[in-house]
Kinemage of the C-alpha trace (Angstrom):
@kinemage 1
@onewidth
@group {chain A} dominant
@subgroup {mainchain}
@vectorlist {calphas} color= white
{ca met a 1} P 26.150 -17.190 26.449
{ca val a 2} L 23.254 -15.454 28.741
{ca asn a 3} L 22.721 -15.404 32.312
{ca tyr a 4} L 21.537 -18.548 33.986
{ca ile a 5} L 20.342 -20.151 36.854
{ca ser a 6} L 21.055 -23.793 37.911
{ca ile a 7} L 18.942 -26.106 39.772
{ca leu a 8} L 20.303 -28.904 41.265
{ca asp a 9} L 18.061 -32.097 41.227
{ca phe a 10} L 17.295 -34.345 44.051
{ca gly a 11} L 14.384 -35.862 42.361
{ca ser a 12} L 11.645 -34.074 43.027
{ca gln a 13} L 8.223 -34.383 40.691
{ca tyr a 14} L 8.618 -30.779 40.515
{ca thr a 15} L 11.917 -29.775 39.537
{ca gln a 16} L 11.201 -29.622 35.490
{ca leu a 17} L 8.371 -26.549 37.142
{ca ile a 18} L 10.799 -24.516 38.690
{ca ala a 19} L 13.008 -24.272 35.420
{ca arg a 20} L 9.909 -23.770 33.517
{ca arg a 21} L 8.350 -21.232 36.125
{ca ile a 22} L 12.238 -19.500 35.606
{ca arg a 23} L 12.054 -19.605 31.654
{ca glu a 24} L 9.009 -17.922 31.784
{ca met a 25} L 10.674 -14.536 33.199
{ca asp a 26} L 13.368 -15.064 30.076
{ca val a 27} L 16.215 -15.904 32.208
{ca tyr a 28} L 17.835 -19.714 30.995
{ca ala a 29} L 17.609 -22.425 33.757
{ca glu a 30} L 19.440 -25.783 33.445
{ca ile a 31} L 18.593 -28.741 35.248
{ca ile a 32} L 21.837 -30.862 36.386
{ca pro a 33} L 22.307 -33.526 39.276
{ca phe a 34} L 23.160 -32.976 42.596
{ca asn a 35} L 26.033 -34.484 42.378
{ca lys a 36} L 26.935 -32.608 39.179
{ca leu a 37} L 27.838 -29.362 40.363
{ca pro a 38} L 27.709 -26.739 37.609
{ca asp a 39} L 30.833 -24.408 37.240
{ca leu a 40} L 30.752 -22.288 39.758
{ca asp a 41} L 33.167 -19.839 38.195
{ca asp a 42} L 31.069 -19.093 35.586
{ca glu a 43} L 30.148 -15.434 35.575
{ca asn a 44} L 27.294 -16.294 33.610
{ca leu a 45} L 26.046 -18.817 36.229
{ca lys a 46} L 24.086 -16.171 38.550
{ca gly a 47} L 22.682 -18.534 41.211
{ca val a 48} L 22.200 -22.185 42.330
{ca ile a 49} L 18.570 -23.457 43.179
{ca leu a 50} L 18.179 -26.742 45.293
{ca ser a 51} L 15.285 -28.482 44.518
{ca gly a 52} L 12.701 -31.049 46.478
{ca ser a 53} L 13.539 -34.747 46.854
{ca pro a 54} L 11.057 -37.637 47.972
{ca phe a 55} L 14.214 -38.416 50.335
{ca ser a 56} L 14.387 -37.339 53.968
{ca val a 57} L 17.642 -35.518 55.010
{ca thr a 58} L 17.924 -37.311 58.637
{ca ala a 59} L 18.164 -40.887 56.298
{ca glu a 60} L 21.080 -42.822 55.499
{ca asn a 61} L 20.348 -42.484 52.001
{ca ala a 62} L 20.017 -38.761 52.241
{ca leu a 63} L 21.385 -37.209 48.963
{ca his a 64} L 24.611 -35.171 50.215
{ca pro a 65} L 25.769 -32.531 47.365
{ca asp a 66} L 28.962 -29.983 48.142
{ca leu a 67} L 27.348 -27.158 50.005
{ca lys a 68} L 30.612 -25.737 51.210
{ca ser a 69} L 31.463 -25.081 47.300
{ca ile a 70} L 28.440 -23.670 46.466
{ca val a 71} L 27.417 -21.542 49.422
{ca asn a 72} L 29.705 -17.805 49.179
{ca lys a 73} L 30.187 -18.563 45.660
{ca lys a 74} L 25.991 -17.644 43.946
{ca pro a 75} L 23.421 -16.984 45.411
{ca val a 76} L 21.386 -20.372 46.813
{ca leu a 77} L 17.665 -20.959 47.498
{ca gly a 78} L 16.825 -23.981 49.237
{ca ile a 79} L 13.191 -25.694 48.059
{ca cys a 80} L 11.739 -28.349 50.774
{ca tyr a 81} L 14.239 -30.813 50.509
{ca gly a 82} L 17.029 -28.069 49.536
{ca ala a 83} L 15.560 -26.001 52.677
{ca gln a 84} L 15.919 -28.875 54.824
{ca tyr a 85} L 19.415 -30.276 53.568
{ca leu a 86} L 20.949 -26.162 54.263
{ca thr a 87} L 19.057 -26.556 57.505
{ca asn a 88} L 20.673 -29.638 58.456
{ca tyr a 89} L 24.142 -29.095 56.590
{ca phe a 90} L 24.714 -25.711 58.823
{ca gly a 91} L 23.544 -27.030 62.293
{ca gly a 92} L 19.704 -26.684 62.694
{ca val a 93} L 17.290 -29.558 63.494
{ca val a 94} L 15.541 -31.224 61.218
{ca ala a 95} L 12.911 -33.741 62.341
{ca ser a 96} L 11.007 -36.636 60.453
{ca ser a 97} L 7.385 -37.291 60.884
{ca asp a 98} L 5.567 -40.399 59.561
{ca lys a 99} L 3.051 -38.168 58.119
{ca arg a 100} L 3.174 -35.676 55.455
{ca glu a 101} L 2.339 -32.160 55.111
{ca tyr a 102} L 0.577 -31.935 51.965
{ca gly a 103} L -1.857 -28.855 50.761
{ca pro a 104} L -2.755 -25.318 51.178
{ca ala a 105} L -1.285 -23.360 53.770
{ca thr a 106} L -1.052 -18.936 54.895
{ca leu a 107} L 2.348 -17.864 54.974
{ca gln a 108} L 2.990 -15.577 58.298
{ca leu a 109} L 5.426 -12.651 57.660
{ca val a 110} L 7.665 -12.713 60.681
{ca asn a 111} L 11.190 -10.566 59.430
{ca asp a 112} L 11.976 -8.698 56.528
{ca ser a 113} L 13.237 -10.734 53.231
{ca pro a 114} L 14.145 -9.784 49.877
{ca leu a 115} L 13.007 -13.034 49.029
{ca leu a 116} L 8.958 -12.485 49.988
{ca ser a 117} L 9.168 -8.401 49.056
{ca gly a 118} L 5.875 -7.427 47.629
{ca ile a 119} L 4.735 -10.919 49.354
{ca asp a 120} L 1.007 -10.421 50.791
{ca pro a 121} L 0.917 -11.129 54.730
{ca asp a 122} L -1.235 -14.334 54.504
{ca ser a 123} L -0.201 -15.655 51.260
{ca gln a 124} L -1.508 -18.938 49.955
{ca ile a 125} L 1.438 -21.417 49.588
{ca trp a 126} L 1.776 -25.044 48.886
{ca met a 127} L 3.191 -27.905 51.204
{ca ser a 128} L 4.179 -31.415 50.038
{ca his a 129} L 6.751 -32.961 52.570
{ca ala a 130} L 6.831 -35.363 55.758
{ca asp a 131} L 10.065 -33.416 57.653
{ca ser a 132} L 9.963 -30.609 59.163
{ca ile a 133} L 12.833 -27.704 59.954
{ca val a 134} L 12.327 -27.811 63.885
{ca thr a 135} L 15.012 -25.308 64.602
{ca pro a 136} L 16.937 -23.037 62.254
{ca ala a 137} L 20.450 -23.181 61.933
{ca pro a 138} L 22.587 -20.445 63.974
{ca ser a 139} L 23.536 -18.815 60.790
{ca phe a 140} L 19.781 -18.357 59.557
{ca glu a 141} L 16.905 -16.445 60.687
{ca val a 142} L 13.359 -16.793 60.502
{ca val a 143} L 11.403 -14.787 57.927
{ca ala a 144} L 7.669 -16.600 57.957
{ca asn a 145} L 6.170 -19.363 59.158
{ca thr a 146} L 2.268 -21.071 58.982
{ca ser a 147} L -0.045 -22.112 61.556
{ca thr a 148} L 1.656 -25.349 61.667
{ca ile a 149} L 5.095 -24.880 61.280
{ca pro a 150} L 7.867 -22.644 62.687
{ca val a 151} L 10.030 -22.068 59.968
{ca ala a 152} L 8.109 -21.609 56.452
{ca ala a 153} L 11.142 -19.538 55.018
{ca phe a 154} L 14.479 -18.419 56.386
{ca gln a 155} L 17.638 -16.585 55.309
{ca gly a 156} L 21.378 -16.029 56.079
{ca lys a 157} L 21.607 -13.327 59.291
{ca pro a 158} L 23.607 -10.683 58.065
{ca gly a 159} L 27.323 -10.771 57.650
{ca glu a 160} L 26.746 -14.722 57.770
{ca phe a 161} L 27.417 -15.057 54.099
{ca thr a 162} L 29.151 -13.267 51.725
{ca his a 163} L 26.383 -13.963 48.886
{ca pro a 164} L 22.303 -14.797 49.775
{ca val a 165} L 21.349 -18.088 51.286
{ca met a 166} L 17.723 -18.644 51.502
{ca gly a 167} L 15.427 -21.579 52.499
{ca val a 168} L 11.776 -22.210 51.657
{ca gln a 169} L 9.618 -25.170 53.214
{ca phe a 170} L 6.583 -24.675 50.393
{ca his a 171} L 7.063 -25.003 46.664
{ca pro a 172} L 6.739 -21.551 45.329
{ca glu a 173} L 6.829 -23.203 41.778
{ca val a 174} L 3.463 -24.854 41.847
{ca thr a 175} L 0.484 -22.918 40.802
{ca his a 176} L -1.274 -23.558 44.555
{ca ser a 177} L 1.049 -20.927 45.621
{ca val a 178} L -0.380 -17.986 45.056
{ca glu a 179} L 2.172 -15.525 44.606
{ca gly a 180} L 5.191 -18.395 44.018
{ca lys a 181} L 6.454 -16.883 41.124
{ca lys a 182} L 6.807 -13.393 42.874
{ca ile a 183} L 9.100 -15.433 45.119
{ca leu a 184} L 10.868 -16.935 42.406
{ca arg a 185} L 11.265 -13.668 40.748
{ca asn a 186} L 12.512 -12.118 43.385
{ca phe a 187} L 15.416 -14.380 43.788
{ca val a 188} L 15.883 -14.823 39.899
{ca leu a 189} L 15.918 -10.970 39.430
{ca glu a 190} L 16.672 -9.155 42.057
{ca met a 191} L 18.935 -11.241 43.944
{ca cys a 192} L 20.786 -12.959 41.368
{ca gln a 193} L 20.596 -9.856 38.669
{ca cys a 194} L 20.158 -11.961 35.790
{ca asn a 195} L 19.162 -10.367 32.822
{ca gln a 196} L 16.080 -11.129 31.056
{ca glu a 197} L 17.851 -12.547 27.631
{ca trp a 198} L 16.039 -16.115 26.651
{ca ser a 199} L 13.661 -15.564 24.091
{ca pro a 200} L 12.882 -17.755 20.972
{ca lys a 201} L 14.760 -14.920 18.535
{ca ser a 202} L 17.925 -15.539 20.510
{ca phe a 203} L 17.655 -19.205 20.896
{ca ile a 204} L 17.046 -19.024 16.744
{ca glu a 205} L 19.979 -17.435 16.271
{ca lys a 206} L 22.721 -19.054 18.593
{ca thr a 207} L 21.104 -22.678 17.532
{ca val a 208} L 21.749 -21.304 13.727
{ca asp a 209} L 24.949 -20.505 14.248
{ca glu a 210} L 26.436 -23.675 16.279
{ca leu a 211} L 24.609 -25.538 13.515
{ca lys a 212} L 26.685 -23.806 10.954
{ca thr a 213} L 29.971 -24.214 12.521
{ca lys a 214} L 29.139 -27.940 13.917
{ca ile a 215} L 28.160 -29.454 10.647
{ca gly a 216} L 29.311 -27.267 8.029
{ca asp a 217} L 28.910 -29.101 4.319
{ca asp a 218} L 27.939 -32.187 5.814
{ca lys a 219} L 24.701 -33.727 5.070
{ca val a 220} L 22.219 -34.365 7.893
{ca ile a 221} L 18.893 -36.926 7.643
{ca ile a 222} L 15.844 -36.135 10.209
{ca gly a 223} L 12.789 -38.433 10.428
{ca leu a 224} L 9.854 -36.624 10.508
{ca ser a 225} L 6.682 -37.476 12.133
{ca gly a 226} L 4.381 -34.126 11.259
{ca gly a 227} L 4.684 -33.066 15.146
{ca val a 228} L 6.231 -30.026 16.133
{ca asp a 229} L 9.116 -31.525 17.505
{ca ser a 230} L 10.543 -32.903 14.423
{ca thr a 231} L 9.357 -30.208 12.322
{ca val a 232} L 10.861 -27.094 14.399
{ca ala a 233} L 14.169 -29.501 15.010
{ca ala a 234} L 14.355 -29.802 10.717
{ca thr a 235} L 13.338 -26.190 10.336
{ca leu a 236} L 16.117 -24.758 12.552
{ca leu a 237} L 18.480 -27.337 10.513
{ca gln a 238} L 16.916 -25.623 6.870
{ca gln a 239} L 18.346 -22.325 8.138
{ca ala a 240} L 21.566 -23.619 9.251
{ca ile a 241} L 22.561 -25.767 6.104
{ca gly a 242} L 20.145 -25.785 3.235
{ca ser a 243} L 19.800 -28.305 0.949
{ca asn a 244} L 22.088 -30.477 3.191
{ca leu a 245} L 19.256 -31.708 5.158
{ca tyr a 246} L 16.877 -34.944 3.917
{ca ala a 247} L 13.688 -35.205 5.917
{ca ile a 248} L 12.106 -38.917 5.941
{ca phe a 249} L 8.480 -38.692 6.571
{ca ile a 250} L 7.075 -42.611 7.131
{ca asn a 251} L 3.656 -43.187 7.187
{ca asn a 252} L 3.341 -46.662 9.211
{ca gly a 253} L -0.334 -47.147 8.512
{ca leu a 254} L -1.153 -46.177 12.335
{ca leu a 255} L -1.645 -42.450 11.243
{ca arg a 256} L -4.971 -40.014 11.757
{ca lys a 257} L -6.847 -40.790 8.685
{ca asn a 258} L -5.356 -38.442 5.831
{ca glu a 259} L -2.591 -37.346 7.682
{ca phe a 260} L -0.054 -38.205 5.484
{ca glu a 261} L -1.215 -36.605 2.649
{ca glu a 262} L -2.034 -33.565 4.790
{ca val a 263} L 1.226 -33.208 5.902
{ca ile a 264} L 3.212 -33.636 3.141
{ca glu a 265} L 1.167 -30.958 1.739
{ca ser a 266} L 1.954 -28.926 4.656
{ca tyr a 267} L 5.915 -29.897 4.367
{ca gln a 268} L 5.739 -28.607 0.636
{ca ser a 269} L 6.749 -24.983 1.095
{ca met a 270} L 9.105 -25.660 3.650
{ca asn a 271} L 12.393 -26.645 1.188
{ca leu a 272} L 12.780 -29.838 3.757
{ca asn a 273} L 14.102 -31.765 1.022
{ca leu a 274} L 11.348 -34.295 1.960
{ca ile a 275} L 11.220 -37.729 1.103
{ca pro a 276} L 7.590 -39.428 1.427
{ca val a 277} L 7.453 -43.266 2.031
{ca asp a 278} L 4.469 -45.209 2.456
{ca ala a 279} L 5.290 -48.259 4.273
{ca ser a 280} L 2.432 -48.662 5.840
{ca leu a 281} L 1.777 -52.706 4.598
{ca asp a 282} L 5.257 -53.072 6.304
{ca phe a 283} L 3.917 -52.230 9.561
{ca leu a 284} L 0.672 -53.426 9.476
{ca ser a 285} L 1.629 -57.077 8.354
{ca glu a 286} L 3.473 -57.350 11.277
{ca leu a 287} L 1.036 -55.954 13.530
{ca asp a 288} L -1.996 -58.102 12.327
{ca gly a 289} L -3.351 -59.742 15.104
{ca val a 290} L -1.117 -58.501 17.970
{ca ser a 291} L -2.780 -57.177 21.015
{ca asp a 292} L 0.038 -56.609 24.001
{ca pro a 293} L 0.624 -52.918 23.701
{ca glu a 294} L 4.221 -53.885 24.343
{ca lys a 295} L 4.611 -56.140 21.736
{ca lys a 296} L 2.972 -53.246 19.350
{ca arg a 297} L 5.578 -50.717 20.094
{ca lys a 298} L 8.772 -53.392 19.867
{ca ile a 299} L 7.166 -54.426 16.503
{ca ile a 300} L 6.723 -50.551 15.780
{ca gly a 301} L 10.076 -49.631 16.517
{ca arg a 302} L 12.078 -52.463 14.661
{ca val a 303} L 9.779 -51.907 11.243
{ca phe a 304} L 10.562 -48.308 11.869
{ca ile a 305} L 14.819 -48.648 11.571
{ca glu a 306} L 14.335 -51.255 9.041
{ca val a 307} L 12.291 -48.705 6.730
{ca phe a 308} L 14.340 -45.682 8.076
{ca glu a 309} L 17.634 -47.660 7.420
{ca arg a 310} L 16.557 -48.843 3.681
{ca glu a 311} L 15.861 -45.333 3.030
{ca ala a 312} L 19.069 -43.964 4.549
{ca lys a 313} L 21.168 -45.993 2.409
{ca lys a 314} L 19.833 -44.683 -0.581
{ca leu a 315} L 21.150 -40.862 0.354
{ca glu a 316} L 25.253 -40.920 0.258
{ca asn a 317} L 27.898 -39.293 2.450
{ca val a 318} L 25.385 -38.759 5.146
{ca lys a 319} L 27.391 -37.840 8.665
{ca tyr a 320} L 24.664 -37.062 11.145
{ca leu a 321} L 21.360 -37.624 12.372
{ca ala a 322} L 18.862 -35.243 13.672
{ca gln a 323} L 16.719 -36.002 16.526
{ca gly a 324} L 13.805 -33.860 17.879
{ca thr a 325} L 15.026 -34.619 21.457
{ca ile a 326} L 14.131 -32.103 23.925
{ca tyr a 327} L 15.005 -31.066 27.568
{ca pro a 328} L 12.668 -33.365 29.379
{ca asp a 329} L 14.476 -36.115 27.494
{ca val a 330} L 17.963 -35.026 28.578
{ca ile a 331} L 16.712 -34.904 32.547
{ca glu a 332} L 15.328 -38.109 32.501
{ca ser a 333} L 18.558 -39.372 30.776
{ca leu a 334} L 21.264 -37.246 32.998
{ca ser a 335} L 18.987 -37.746 36.704
{ca val a 336} L 20.683 -39.722 39.082
{ca val a 337} L 17.757 -40.341 41.355
{ca gly a 338} L 15.181 -40.767 38.228
{ca pro a 339} L 12.497 -38.102 37.820
{ca ser a 340} L 8.734 -39.494 37.772
{ca val a 341} L 8.190 -40.137 33.845
{ca thr a 342} L 10.397 -42.791 32.005
{ca ile a 343} L 11.430 -42.698 28.261
{ca lys a 344} L 8.916 -44.883 26.505
{ca ser a 345} L 10.193 -48.076 24.869
{ca his a 346} L 8.512 -46.809 21.207
{ca his a 347} L 11.371 -44.186 20.631
{ca asn a 348} L 11.341 -44.208 17.041
{ca val a 349} L 15.091 -43.829 16.943
{ca gly a 350} L 15.895 -46.049 18.966
{ca gly a 351} L 19.343 -47.977 17.696
{ca leu a 352} L 19.565 -45.792 13.992
{ca pro a 353} L 22.694 -44.025 15.064
{ca asp a 354} L 25.008 -46.935 15.897
{ca leu a 355} L 23.300 -48.980 12.891
{ca leu a 356} L 23.708 -46.474 10.353
{ca asp a 357} L 27.449 -45.061 11.770
{ca leu a 358} L 25.893 -41.179 11.827
{ca glu a 359} L 26.742 -38.572 14.877
{ca ile a 360} L 23.459 -36.923 16.301
{ca val a 361} L 22.531 -33.522 16.556
{ca glu a 362} L 19.622 -32.548 18.953
{ca pro a 363} L 18.633 -28.518 17.912
{ca leu a 364} L 15.898 -28.636 20.546
{ca arg a 365} L 17.412 -30.277 23.588
{ca met a 366} L 17.705 -27.944 25.571
{ca leu a 367} L 13.955 -26.560 25.031
{ca phe a 368} L 10.691 -27.294 26.941
{ca lys a 369} L 7.341 -27.911 24.894
{ca asp a 370} L 5.808 -24.542 25.030
{ca glu a 371} L 9.523 -23.041 24.205
{ca val a 372} L 9.516 -25.428 21.352
{ca arg a 373} L 6.087 -24.220 19.887
{ca arg a 374} L 7.413 -20.556 20.960
{ca val a 375} L 10.332 -20.844 18.583
{ca gly a 376} L 8.354 -22.437 15.787
{ca thr a 377} L 6.339 -19.726 15.746
{ca ser a 378} L 9.075 -17.331 15.371
{ca leu a 379} L 10.307 -19.560 13.098
{ca gly a 380} L 6.916 -18.838 10.675
{ca ile a 381} L 6.024 -22.280 10.340
{ca lys a 382} L 2.609 -22.632 10.027
{ca lys a 383} L -0.393 -22.301 12.766
{ca glu a 384} L -1.915 -26.249 11.538
{ca leu a 385} L 1.867 -27.679 12.435
{ca ile a 386} L 2.825 -25.737 15.209
{ca gly a 387} L -0.751 -26.233 17.152
{ca arg a 388} L -0.634 -30.032 16.448
{ca his a 389} L -1.713 -31.999 19.580
{ca pro a 390} L 0.792 -34.403 20.485
{ca phe a 391} L 0.372 -37.775 19.074
{ca pro a 392} L 1.820 -40.880 20.315
{ca gly a 393} L 4.692 -42.415 18.515
{ca pro a 394} L 3.453 -46.196 18.144
{ca gly a 395} L 0.179 -43.971 16.716
{ca leu a 396} L -3.039 -45.444 16.120
{ca ser a 397} L -1.839 -48.995 17.053
{ca ile a 398} L -2.204 -48.204 21.156
{ca arg a 399} L -5.225 -46.398 20.907
{ca ile a 400} L -7.032 -49.833 19.781
{ca leu a 401} L -7.289 -51.995 22.468
{ca gly a 402} L -6.660 -55.605 21.967
{ca pro a 403} L -5.975 -57.300 18.282
{ca ile a 404} L -4.513 -54.797 15.399
{ca ser a 405} L -6.468 -55.498 11.569
{ca gln a 406} L -6.601 -52.847 8.957
{ca glu a 407} L -10.216 -53.035 9.481
{ca arg a 408} L -10.250 -51.558 13.088
{ca val a 409} L -7.491 -48.909 12.232
{ca glu a 410} L -10.096 -47.734 9.095
{ca leu a 411} L -12.745 -47.785 11.992
{ca leu a 412} L -10.871 -46.084 14.216
{ca gln a 413} L -9.243 -43.491 11.933
{ca leu a 414} L -13.147 -42.841 10.703
{ca ala a 415} L -14.541 -42.717 14.370
{ca asp a 416} L -11.096 -40.270 15.127
{ca lys a 417} L -11.431 -37.686 12.182
{ca ile a 418} L -14.990 -37.100 13.215
{ca tyr a 419} L -14.171 -36.302 16.943
{ca ile a 420} L -11.172 -34.300 15.968
{ca asp a 421} L -13.259 -32.216 13.242
{ca his a 422} L -15.774 -30.974 15.712
{ca leu a 423} L -12.975 -30.019 17.986
{ca lys a 424} L -11.591 -28.001 15.769
{ca ser a 425} L -15.333 -26.647 14.211
{ca ser a 426} L -16.034 -25.920 17.660
{ca gly a 427} L -12.952 -24.084 18.558
{ca gln a 428} L -12.452 -26.554 21.342
{ca tyr a 429} L -9.205 -28.383 19.645
{ca asp a 430} L -7.022 -25.390 20.518
{ca lys a 431} L -7.951 -25.411 24.287
{ca val a 432} L -7.223 -28.981 24.968
{ca trp a 433} L -3.911 -30.372 25.430
{ca gln a 434} L -4.514 -33.856 23.475
{ca ala a 435} L -7.502 -35.666 22.060
{ca gly a 436} L -8.285 -38.826 20.429
{ca ala a 437} L -10.472 -41.930 20.184
{ca ile a 438} L -9.641 -45.308 21.335
{ca leu a 439} L -11.382 -48.278 20.341
{ca leu a 440} L -12.302 -50.515 22.753
{ca pro a 441} L -12.708 -54.560 22.264
{ca val a 442} L -15.786 -54.370 23.695
{ca lys a 443} L -19.179 -55.322 21.630
{ca ser a 444} L -22.328 -54.193 23.285
{ca val a 445} L -26.401 -54.493 21.788
{ca gly a 446} L -27.670 -51.409 19.917
{ca val a 447} L -30.759 -50.429 18.257
{ca met a 448} L -30.805 -49.214 15.015
{ca gly a 449} L -34.065 -48.307 13.208
{ca asp a 450} L -35.857 -51.629 13.807
{ca glu a 451} L -32.961 -53.687 13.776
{ca arg a 452} L -30.155 -54.901 16.592
{ca thr a 453} L -26.890 -53.945 16.707
{ca tyr a 454} L -23.843 -55.961 18.299
{ca glu a 455} L -20.971 -53.312 17.762
{ca phe a 456} L -17.741 -51.663 19.044
{ca thr a 457} L -17.374 -49.128 21.518
{ca ile a 458} L -15.300 -45.775 21.196
{ca ala a 459} L -14.322 -43.968 24.019
{ca leu a 460} L -13.471 -40.044 23.411
{ca arg a 461} L -10.289 -38.759 25.159
{ca ala a 462} L -9.304 -34.956 25.867
{ca val a 463} L -7.124 -33.232 28.131
{ca val a 464} L -6.192 -30.040 29.744
{ca ser a 465} L -2.360 -29.780 30.562
{ca glu a 466} L 0.615 -27.561 30.783
{ca asp a 467} L 3.679 -31.015 29.741
{ca gly a 468} L 1.502 -33.523 29.564
{ca met a 469} L 3.116 -34.812 33.242
{ca thr a 470} L -0.217 -34.293 34.888
{ca ala a 471} L -3.613 -33.759 32.962
{ca lys a 472} L -6.952 -33.406 33.987
{ca trp a 473} L -9.929 -34.249 31.958
{ca ala a 474} L -11.280 -31.730 29.245
{ca glu a 475} L -14.824 -30.129 30.532
{ca leu a 476} L -16.088 -30.140 26.399
{ca pro a 477} L -19.709 -28.640 26.316
{ca tyr a 478} L -22.569 -31.503 26.646
{ca asp a 479} L -23.890 -30.518 23.488
{ca leu a 480} L -20.531 -30.712 21.650
{ca leu a 481} L -20.035 -34.260 22.951
{ca ala a 482} L -23.798 -35.451 21.771
{ca asp a 483} L -23.155 -34.104 18.265
{ca ile a 484} L -20.173 -35.801 18.355
{ca ser a 485} L -21.819 -39.603 19.649
{ca asn a 486} L -24.289 -38.895 16.950
{ca asp a 487} L -22.348 -38.417 14.239
{ca ile a 488} L -19.809 -41.085 15.132
{ca ile a 489} L -22.807 -43.970 15.464
{ca asn a 490} L -24.557 -42.651 12.443
{ca lys a 491} L -21.617 -42.596 10.066
{ca val a 492} L -19.183 -45.574 11.417
{ca lys a 493} L -20.515 -48.586 10.562
{ca gly a 494} L -19.530 -51.265 13.253
{ca ile a 495} L -19.869 -48.449 16.448
{ca asn a 496} L -22.670 -48.056 18.289
{ca arg a 497} L -21.883 -46.642 21.353
{ca val a 498} L -19.757 -43.839 22.392
{ca val a 499} L -18.549 -43.401 26.386
{ca tyr a 500} L -16.317 -40.211 27.438
{ca asp a 501} L -13.249 -40.280 29.645
{ca ile a 502} L -13.121 -38.662 32.538
{ca ser a 503} L -10.023 -39.883 34.016
{ca thr a 504} L -7.639 -37.610 35.545
{ca lys a 505} L -3.365 -37.806 35.340
{ca pro a 506} L -2.341 -39.148 37.951
{ca pro a 507} L -3.475 -42.429 38.716
{ca ala a 508} L -4.559 -42.423 34.819
{ca thr a 509} L -2.411 -42.023 32.115
{ca ile a 510} L -3.436 -39.906 29.112
{ca glu a 511} L -3.058 -43.000 26.680
{ca trp a 512} L -5.065 -46.160 27.358
{ca glu a 513} L -2.131 -48.489 26.263
């Protein structure tokens, strides 16, 4: 087992970001609910971080971890709510306010601290809090403040604790805290003495060994989507159990144009025992005329299970069902307070384990999306598979606003292909997190040649993001957008208008439905 840091989750929107920042140092970090403490006697556990929270430490519903069992066992760093809770627990004063302090501030160093070693005297930090620490606890000393708050960072006084105890009122994990990564490095690498052992290579070796031990000579089935997660999960399993893996790839009729054939071709050299299933008629017949997005999702989920079950029962003596579950999914299902992002209702394999009486195996359950890509690259998976944009489980059904029909699917597939092909040929595809075309249920008047047209509108969406939790619209070059618009209108009969979505997430979502 490698060294690791445990992060107690109090429900902050930034908790996952703390873990990501630590893993960027090649140190493993786990997120656990605030009321389920890690094994503090584990020698590989090197430190504990208390996350931020939407709650107030002065409220009746404040979250109360058992600090007594953590402090003096491992180094502790409290961030925002975590720092306020440390202060409150040890007898300091935290004051509530109706006003939040949100945005940039300048850190002013007032005492030497190993946590802030090497930090510039006027470093920019990012605040996001309503409560403030007014008076530090007697066992703490202030090491930094700002022009508006008296306690921006503190540490345990010499001789008060057997292990370091630190707190920061700001969020070092966000990019707006300019030297936040350095502060976290000081805690993780210097104060906790973590070894930098977490890498794609070490993950692959450990995971393949564990899969071999767990599965043995049993058989496993996995549903492939052509996406990064299922592809990497299948490749890890193939390395562990070889021909005992069976991969089912279902065409629901809502993939991108030619995607079914292209993905099959990409998988040909990967020895995955691929079972391609063209079930497009099963899905499209059930979806015909359906407009409500939630109904679309439920129909697709139900039909997927029916088709997958039909194909799986053709195989004998299968014991396991593999899923491409990744770490954000695990966190969402474990968090007591509930994170900001919830699992979507169209999770493809929902209900399958019980229906098929299979055990679950999830090779990627401890990885973030960017880590999945790094592991995939280390496994030698082709760039066109590893670099694929995220694609919604319900496919193009939720990019067709209004009723589904075969004609509308084909219309969107044509427009979407033109869009994606232009992004790739211009070099923009790898610069954006996700892109796609949306068919709007809106017709407008146009003129083509000397004739009046009354046709549909296509909206183009492209965003930049780290993990999809927040996203900014991509600033594609105007001349590229002009070329895409011209090509779609000239080549797709039924489209006479193209618009570009410049909404950020939040408040908008990446998908329109």
